[in-house]
C-alpha positions in Angstrom: 6.3 -13.2 -36.8 9.9 -12.4 -36.6 12.0 -13.2 -33.6 12.3 -9.6 -32.7 8.5 -9.0 -32.8 7.9 -12.0 -30.5 10.6 -10.8 -28.1 9.1 -7.3 -28.1 5.7 -8.7 -27.3 7.0 -10.9 -24.5 8.8 -7.9 -23.0 5.7 -5.7 -23.3 3.6 -8.4 -21.6 6.2 -8.8 -18.8 6.3 -5.1 -18.2 2.5 -5.0 -17.9 2.5 -7.7 -15.3 5.2 -6.1 -13.3 3.4 -2.8 -13.2 0.1 -4.5 -12.2 1.7 -6.3 -9.4 3.5 -3.3 -8.1 0.4 -1.2 -7.9 -1.5 -4.0 -6.2 1.3 -4.1 -3.5 0.9 -0.4 -2.9 -2.9 -0.7 -2.5 -2.4 -3.6 0.1 0.1 -1.4 2.0 -2.3 1.5 1.9 -5.0 -0.8 3.3 -2.7 -1.8 6.2 -1.8 1.8 6.8 -5.4 3.0 6.8 -6.4 0.3 9.3 -3.4 1.0 11.6 -3.2 4.8 11.4 -6.5 6.3 10.2 -9.4 4.0 10.9 -9.8 5.2 14.5 -9.5 8.9 13.6 -11.8 8.6 10.6 -14.4 6.6 12.5 -15.3 4.6 9.5 -14.1 1.4 7.7 -11.6 1.5 4.9 -14.4 0.6 2.5 -16.5 3.6 3.5 -13.5 5.9 3.3 -12.5 4.7 -0.2 -16.1 5.0 -1.4 -16.2 8.7 -0.7 -15.0 9.3 -4.4 -14.8 7.5 -7.8 -11.6 6.2 -9.3 -11.3 9.3 -11.5 -11.9 11.7 -8.6 -9.3 10.0 -6.3 -6.8 10.0 -9.2 -7.4 13.7 -9.8 -6.9 14.5 -6.0 -3.7 12.5 -6.0 -2.3 14.2 -9.2 -3.1 17.6 -7.7 -1.2 16.7 -4.6 -4.2 17.2 -2.3 -4.5 13.7 -0.9 -3.4 14.8 2.6 -5.9 17.7 2.5 -8.7 15.3 1.4 -7.8 12.8 4.3 -8.3 15.7 6.7 -11.5 16.8 5.0 -13.0 13.4 5.3 -11.6 12.4 8.7 -11.2 15.6 10.5 -8.0 17.3 11.9 -7.3 14.4 14.2 -6.2 12.3 11.2 -2.5 12.6 11.2 -0.3 10.7 8.7 3.3 11.2 7.6 3.6 12.7 4.1 5.7 9.8 2.8 2.8 7.4 3.6 0.1 9.4 1.8 0.7 7.9 -1.6 0.0 4.4 -0.2 -3.3 5.6 1.1 -4.0 7.2 -2.3 -3.4 3.8 -4.0 -5.6 2.1 -1.5 -8.4 4.7 -2.1 -8.1 4.3 -5.9 -8.2 0.5 -5.8 -11.3 0.4 -3.6 -13.1 3.5 -4.9 -16.9 3.7 -5.2 -16.9 2.6 -8.9 -14.1 -0.1 -8.6 -16.3 -3.0 -7.5 -13.5 -4.0 -5.1 -14.1 -4.3 -1.3 -11.2 -4.1 1.2 -11.1 -6.5 4.1 -11.0 -3.8 6.9 
């Protein structure tokens, strides 16, 4: 391999690691936000909330911009969360969805 190819592979690997770490941090923040802001209103654990949909279903809901609506549909109208915090709850839901095999600690 040439030096350039090795450098490109190292850079690609580094970017993959940074992306994975960044998304894991968002899910952890979403877990904390769910526990603090929504758990009481939803009357269910974070695991039960996230397991309402599969990874693909949560991803589609997020991409359509309907995460806040879905939170209200699952938890009722009492579930109030600021719009800027909704993406973190979405990352949490995707990370711990019904087909992910992950279990949150809340």
